[in-house]
C-alpha positions in Angstrom: 0.0 0.0 0.0 0.9 3.7 -0.3 3.0 3.1 -3.4 3.0 4.0 -7.1 4.1 2.1 -10.2 6.4 5.0 -11.0 8.8 3.6 -8.4 9.6 0.7 -10.6 8.4 1.4 -14.2 8.4 5.2 -14.7 11.0 4.9 -17.6 9.5 1.8 -19.2 8.3 2.4 -22.7 5.3 0.1 -22.4 3.9 2.1 -19.4 1.5 4.9 -20.6 0.3 5.9 -17.1 1.0 5.2 -13.5 -1.4 3.7 -11.0 -1.0 4.2 -7.2 -2.6 3.3 -3.9 -2.9 6.2 -1.4 -4.5 3.6 0.9 -6.4 3.3 4.1 -3.8 4.3 6.7 -4.2 8.1 7.2 -6.3 11.2 6.9 -3.3 13.4 5.9 -2.5 15.3 2.7 1.1 14.1 3.1 0.4 10.9 1.2 -0.7 13.0 -1.8 2.4 15.1 -1.7 4.5 11.9 -1.6 2.7 10.1 -4.5 0.3 12.2 -6.6 2.3 15.5 -6.6 5.6 13.6 -7.0 4.3 11.6 -10.0 2.8 14.6 -11.6 6.3 16.3 -11.7 8.2 13.3 -13.0 9.8 13.0 -16.4 8.9 11.6 -18.8 5.4 12.9 -18.2 2.9 10.2 -17.3 -0.5 10.6 -15.7 -1.1 9.0 -12.3 -4.4 7.3 -11.4 -5.3 6.6 -7.8 -6.6 3.1 -7.9 -7.1 2.6 -4.2 -7.8 5.6 -2.0 -9.7 5.5 1.3 -12.6 3.1 1.0 -15.9 4.1 2.6 -16.6 2.2 5.8 -13.0 1.0 6.1 -11.4 1.2 9.5 -8.9 4.1 9.6 -5.4 2.5 9.9 -7.2 -0.8 10.7 -7.7 0.7 14.2 -11.4 1.7 14.5 -11.5 1.8 18.2 -9.1 4.7 18.3 -9.2 6.2 14.8 -12.8 5.4 13.7 -14.0 4.6 10.2 -13.7 6.3 6.8 -17.0 8.0 5.9 -18.4 10.2 3.2 -16.3 13.2 4.3 -13.2 11.1 3.9 -14.3 9.9 0.4 -14.8 13.5 -0.8 -11.6 14.7 0.7 -9.4 12.0 -0.8 -11.1 12.5 -4.2 -10.7 16.3 -4.4 -7.2 16.2 -3.0 -6.3 13.7 -5.7 -8.0 15.3 -8.7 -7.0 18.9 -7.8 -3.4 17.9 -7.1 -2.7 16.4 -10.5 -4.3 12.9 -10.4 -5.9 12.0 -13.7 -8.4 9.5 -12.3 -10.0 8.3 -9.1 -11.5 5.1 -7.8 -14.4 4.8 -5.3 -14.3 1.8 -3.0 -16.5 0.5 -0.2 -15.0 -1.9 2.2 -17.8 -4.4 2.6 -18.7 -4.3 -1.2 -15.2 -5.1 -2.7 -15.2 -8.3 -0.6 -18.9 -9.0 -1.1 -19.3 -9.6 2.7 -22.4 -11.7 3.5 -23.6 -14.1 6.1 -21.3 -17.2 6.1 -18.3 -15.3 4.8 -15.3 -14.3 7.0 -14.9 -10.5 7.1 -11.6 -9.1 5.8 -10.0 -6.1 7.4 -12.6 -5.8 10.2 -15.5 -5.2 7.8 -18.7 -4.7 9.8 -21.6 -4.7 7.3 -23.0 -7.0 4.6 -22.4 -5.7 1.1 -26.2 -5.2 0.3 -26.6 -3.0 3.3 -24.1 -0.3 2.1 -25.1 0.1 -1.5 -26.5 3.6 -0.8 -23.7 5.1 1.3 -23.4 8.9 0.8 -19.9 8.9 -0.4 -20.7 7.0 -3.6 -23.4 9.6 -4.5 -20.9 12.4 -3.9 -18.8 11.3 -6.9 -21.7 12.5 -9.2 -21.2 16.1 -8.0 -17.5 15.9 -8.6 -17.8 14.8 -12.2 -20.5 17.4 -13.0 -18.3 20.2 -11.5 -15.2 19.1 -13.3 -16.9 18.6 -16.7 -18.7 22.0 -16.4 -15.4 23.8 -17.2 -12.6 23.3 -19.8 -11.1 20.0 -18.9 -7.9 19.6 -20.8 -6.4 22.9 -19.8 -6.8 22.3 -16.0 -3.6 21.9 -14.0 -2.8 21.9 -10.2 -1.6 25.3 -9.0 -0.9 25.8 -5.3 0.5 29.3 -6.2 -3.1 30.5 -6.2 -3.1 30.2 -2.4 -1.2 33.0 -0.7 -1.8 31.6 2.9 1.4 30.0 4.1 0.3 27.2 6.3 -2.5 24.6 6.7 -2.5 21.4 8.9 -2.1 18.3 6.7 -5.6 17.2 7.7 -7.2 20.5 6.6 -5.1 21.1 3.5 -6.5 23.5 0.9 -5.7 22.6 -2.7 -6.1 24.6 -5.9 -6.3 23.9 -9.6 -7.0 26.1 -12.5 -7.8 26.0 -16.2 -8.5 28.3 -19.1 -10.4 31.2 -17.4 -11.3 29.5 -14.1 -10.0 28.1 -10.8 -11.3 25.5 -8.3 -10.1 25.7 -4.7 -11.0 22.9 -2.3 -11.6 23.8 1.4 -11.9 20.5 3.3 -12.8 21.8 6.7 -13.7 25.5 6.5 -10.4 27.1 7.0 -10.0 30.6 5.4 -7.4 31.3 2.7 -6.0 34.2 0.8 -6.2 33.7 -3.0 -4.1 35.4 -5.5 -6.6 36.6 -8.1 -4.2 37.7 -10.8 -3.3 34.0 -11.3 -6.6 33.7 -13.2 -5.8 36.4 -15.7 -9.3 37.9 -15.7 -10.5 41.5 -15.6 -13.5 40.6 -13.6 -14.2 37.4 -11.6 -17.4 35.8 -10.5 -17.1 33.8 -7.3 -19.3 30.8 -6.4 -19.4 28.4 -3.5 -20.0 24.8 -4.7 -21.4 22.3 -2.1 -19.8 18.9 -2.8 -22.3 17.2 -0.5 -25.4 18.3 -2.3 -24.1 19.5 -5.7 -25.6 22.9 -5.1 -23.9 26.2 -6.0 -24.3 29.9 -5.1 -22.9 32.9 -6.9 -21.9 35.2 -4.0 -19.7 37.9 -5.3 -18.1 39.6 -8.3 -14.9 41.7 -8.2 -11.8 42.8 -10.2 -9.2 40.1 -10.9 -6.4 41.9 -9.1 -4.6 41.5 -5.8 -5.4 39.0 -3.1 -8.7 38.3 -1.4 -9.6 36.3 1.7 -12.3 33.6 1.3 -14.0 31.8 4.2 -16.4 28.9 3.4 -20.1 29.2 4.5 -19.6 26.5 7.2 -16.7 24.9 9.0 -15.7 21.7 10.8 -15.2 18.2 9.7 -17.5 17.2 6.9 -18.1 20.8 6.0 -16.1 20.9 2.8 -16.6 23.5 0.1 -15.2 24.3 -3.4 -14.6 27.9 -4.3 -15.1 28.4 -8.1 -13.6 31.6 -9.6 -14.6 32.4 -13.2 -13.3 34.9 -15.7 -16.6 36.8 -16.5 -15.6 37.2 -20.1 -15.7 33.5 -20.7 -19.5 33.4 -20.2 -19.3 30.0 -18.5 -22.6 28.4 -17.4 -23.3 27.7 -13.7 -20.6 25.4 -12.4 -21.6 21.9 -11.7 -25.1 22.3 -12.9 -25.0 23.0 -16.7 
């Protein structure tokens, strides 16, 4: 676990893209720096796909009595951390489902539910909102860009990540911390700002301002499970509502 194929095959001609496992052992952004960000910057350039992130209803670090269980907030956090940090694909997993746990079968890795009882966990549905948001803006121009964030420090469990494309930016706030954003990085005369709710797929236009200087943004709510995505659009691009159209 917590390895990438780039460690062995990065320079192999037959390998078109890397696959990694960020795994089930932590709630820290550090693993994404070590794998996704690292792979993104390797030469020759090869995409990296997270094939096994945190599974929903998996015990954190296999120690549920102390660390608890991965839930829908963990699913969203690992997904946006991955996709906004340079990952080119993401896998959803549910711990009881991959092993098809049912009466008469021995649970693997402390699984606690039968597969048919967890088909409708919230984390699975949250992937729909991520796809709709990402596909609502130019896809192939989007790259990770932490230089958008002027704030110097965030804890690894609350790490804010930024990505931008042709005329827009997405900034993921996992737990409601505030951040200063460098608006000139978007290269827009005027910017529309939206808050996108990754739990419900709802979006609200809340401000419009010149694309100069820095501006502090604070999500509408805070605390674990209160993640938000700040969408900043170049008004001249005439984009439709993010994530909805």
